[in-house]
C-alpha positions as CSV (number, residue, x, y, z in Angstrom):
1,X,-30.4,-28.2,-74.7
2,X,-33.1,-26.0,-75.4
3,X,-35.4,-24.4,-72.9
4,X,-38.3,-22.5,-74.1
5,X,-40.3,-20.0,-72.3
6,X,-43.6,-19.2,-74.1
7,X,-45.3,-16.0,-73.8
8,X,-48.7,-14.2,-74.4
9,X,-51.8,-12.9,-73.1
10,X,-54.9,-15.9,-72.8
11,X,-55.6,-17.0,-75.9
12,X,-52.6,-16.0,-78.0
13,X,-52.5,-19.6,-79.0
14,X,-49.5,-20.4,-76.4
15,X,-51.0,-24.0,-75.8
16,X,-51.5,-25.0,-79.3
17,X,-47.8,-23.8,-80.7
18,X,-46.4,-25.5,-77.5
19,X,-47.9,-28.6,-78.7
20,X,-46.4,-28.3,-82.2
21,X,-42.9,-27.1,-80.8
22,X,-43.1,-30.2,-78.4
23,X,-43.3,-32.6,-81.5
24,X,-40.6,-30.8,-83.5
25,X,-37.9,-30.2,-81.2
26,X,-38.5,-33.2,-78.7
27,X,-39.3,-31.3,-75.8
28,X,-41.2,-31.6,-72.6
29,X,-44.3,-29.4,-72.4
30,X,-44.9,-28.2,-68.8
31,X,-48.0,-26.0,-69.2
32,X,-49.1,-24.4,-65.6
33,X,-52.4,-24.2,-66.8
34,X,-52.6,-28.0,-67.6
35,X,-50.8,-28.8,-64.0
36,X,-53.4,-26.7,-62.3
37,X,-57.0,-28.0,-64.2
38,X,-55.3,-31.6,-63.5
39,X,-55.2,-30.7,-59.9
40,X,-58.6,-29.0,-59.9
41,X,-60.2,-32.2,-61.3
42,X,-58.7,-34.5,-58.7
43,X,-60.3,-32.2,-56.0
44,X,-56.8,-31.9,-54.2
45,X,-56.0,-28.9,-51.9
46,X,-54.1,-27.0,-54.3
47,X,-56.8,-27.6,-56.9
48,X,-59.4,-26.0,-54.6
49,X,-57.2,-23.3,-54.1
50,X,-56.4,-22.6,-57.7
51,X,-60.0,-23.1,-59.0
52,X,-61.1,-20.0,-56.8
53,X,-58.5,-18.1,-57.9
54,X,-58.8,-19.1,-61.6
55,X,-62.4,-18.8,-62.0
56,X,-61.9,-15.1,-60.9
57,X,-58.9,-14.1,-63.3
58,X,-56.5,-14.1,-60.9
59,X,-52.8,-15.9,-60.8
60,X,-51.7,-18.4,-58.4
61,X,-49.3,-17.1,-55.5
62,X,-45.9,-17.1,-56.9
63,X,-44.4,-19.5,-54.0
64,X,-47.0,-22.1,-54.8
65,X,-46.5,-21.8,-58.4
66,X,-42.8,-22.0,-57.9
67,X,-43.1,-25.3,-56.0
68,X,-45.3,-27.0,-58.3
69,X,-43.0,-26.4,-61.5
70,X,-40.0,-27.2,-59.5
71,X,-41.6,-30.7,-58.3
72,X,-42.4,-31.1,-62.3
73,X,-39.0,-30.5,-63.3
74,X,-37.9,-33.0,-61.4
75,X,-40.1,-35.7,-63.1
76,X,-38.1,-35.6,-66.4
77,X,-34.3,-36.2,-65.7
78,X,-33.9,-36.9,-69.3
79,X,-35.6,-34.1,-71.1
80,X,-34.2,-32.9,-74.2
81,X,-35.4,-29.4,-72.8
82,X,-38.5,-28.0,-71.6
83,X,-41.2,-25.5,-72.9
84,X,-42.5,-23.4,-70.2
85,X,-45.9,-22.6,-70.9
86,X,-48.1,-20.5,-68.6
87,X,-45.1,-19.7,-66.0
88,X,-43.1,-17.4,-65.6
89,X,-46.0,-14.8,-65.1
90,X,-44.3,-12.5,-62.6
91,X,-40.9,-11.3,-62.2
92,X,-40.1,-13.2,-58.8
93,X,-41.2,-16.7,-60.9
94,X,-38.9,-15.4,-63.9
95,X,-36.1,-15.1,-61.3
96,X,-37.1,-18.2,-59.8
97,X,-37.1,-20.1,-63.2
98,X,-33.5,-19.1,-63.8
99,X,-32.6,-20.2,-60.1
100,X,-34.1,-23.6,-60.7
101,X,-32.5,-24.2,-64.0
102,X,-29.3,-22.9,-63.2
103,X,-29.4,-25.8,-60.1
104,X,-29.8,-28.0,-63.0
105,X,-27.0,-26.7,-65.0
106,X,-29.1,-25.3,-67.3
107,X,-30.8,-22.0,-68.5
108,X,-33.5,-20.5,-70.9
109,X,-32.4,-20.4,-74.3
110,X,-35.2,-18.0,-75.5
111,X,-38.5,-16.3,-74.7
112,X,-41.3,-16.2,-77.3
113,X,-43.7,-13.4,-76.9
114,X,-46.7,-14.2,-78.8
115,X,-48.3,-10.9,-79.7
116,X,-52.1,-10.5,-80.6
117,X,-54.2,-7.5,-79.9
118,X,-57.2,-7.4,-77.2
119,X,-60.2,-7.5,-79.7
120,X,-58.5,-10.9,-81.5
121,X,-58.2,-12.2,-77.8
122,X,-61.5,-12.0,-76.6
123,X,-62.8,-13.0,-79.7
124,X,-60.4,-16.1,-79.6
125,X,-61.3,-16.6,-76.2
126,X,-65.2,-16.4,-76.2
127,X,-65.0,-18.8,-79.2
128,X,-62.8,-21.3,-77.2
129,X,-65.1,-20.9,-74.2
130,X,-68.3,-22.1,-76.4
131,X,-66.7,-25.6,-76.4
132,X,-64.1,-25.5,-73.6
133,X,-66.5,-25.8,-71.0
134,X,-63.6,-23.8,-69.0
135,X,-65.1,-21.0,-66.6
136,X,-62.5,-18.5,-66.9
137,X,-63.8,-18.0,-70.7
138,X,-66.6,-15.5,-70.1
139,X,-66.5,-11.9,-71.1
140,X,-65.9,-10.4,-67.4
141,X,-63.2,-13.0,-66.6
142,X,-61.6,-12.5,-69.8
143,X,-61.0,-8.8,-69.5
144,X,-60.0,-9.3,-65.8
145,X,-57.2,-11.7,-66.9
146,X,-56.1,-9.8,-70.0
147,X,-55.8,-6.6,-67.7
148,X,-54.0,-8.8,-65.0
149,X,-51.9,-10.4,-67.7
150,X,-50.4,-6.6,-68.7
151,X,-50.1,-5.2,-65.4
152,X,-48.0,-8.5,-64.0
153,X,-46.2,-9.6,-67.1
154,X,-44.4,-6.2,-68.4
155,X,-41.7,-6.8,-65.8
156,X,-40.7,-10.4,-67.0
157,X,-40.9,-9.2,-70.8
158,X,-38.2,-6.5,-69.5
159,X,-36.1,-9.4,-67.7
160,X,-35.8,-11.6,-70.8
161,X,-35.0,-8.1,-72.8
162,X,-32.1,-7.4,-70.5
163,X,-30.7,-11.2,-71.1
164,X,-31.4,-10.5,-75.0
165,X,-33.8,-13.6,-74.8
166,X,-37.2,-11.7,-75.9
167,X,-38.2,-12.6,-79.2
168,X,-41.6,-10.9,-80.1
169,X,-43.6,-12.9,-82.6
170,X,-46.7,-12.0,-84.6
171,X,-49.7,-14.0,-83.3
172,X,-52.0,-13.6,-86.2
173,X,-52.5,-15.6,-89.2
174,X,-52.9,-19.2,-89.6
175,X,-51.5,-21.7,-87.1
176,X,-48.8,-22.6,-89.3
177,X,-47.9,-19.2,-90.2
178,X,-47.5,-18.5,-86.3
179,X,-45.4,-21.5,-86.0
180,X,-43.2,-20.9,-88.9
181,X,-42.3,-17.6,-87.3
182,X,-41.5,-19.4,-84.2
183,X,-39.6,-22.1,-85.7
184,X,-37.4,-19.3,-87.4
185,X,-36.6,-17.5,-83.7
186,X,-35.9,-21.2,-82.3
187,X,-33.9,-22.1,-84.8
188,X,-31.8,-18.7,-84.8
189,X,-30.8,-19.5,-81.3
190,X,-30.5,-23.3,-81.4
191,X,-27.7,-23.7,-83.9
């Protein structure tokens, strides 16, 4: 079973690439961003909490995010594998994901780290903000999100480095070029 963690700063193209991976490899795409935005739209208690944090560029507390993801894993008992998009973002979440998967006799196959420089990220997010209506796609929040990402996620990269599962992907170029690089890495592991 193929289980992919897709990683990258806000605006790196994780969502777009996850959709392409989902179609090509028949995986279930678990996007914590999509899950949380759905909770916000429903006006649930989780949604209200998430909205207050996300609009300021902050992460959701680990324990809450772990519970949410664990519940979503149970919704797909016959899945061929998963793409974890937006999770894990902290070392605690990475360790919890390993445990959640181990409890289901599964494991992370590889972590794809889409690498895009900060200036390009800001440009992409500002452009997305013009059409998305997302409250977190504004200059102040973008800089906060990138700073939080860089600070909190370095230990996650190191965690997957130690497991020899970290694969850095050059995230610039066309969508197709980036996807081809991703497929090469997946195929090298999934033989």
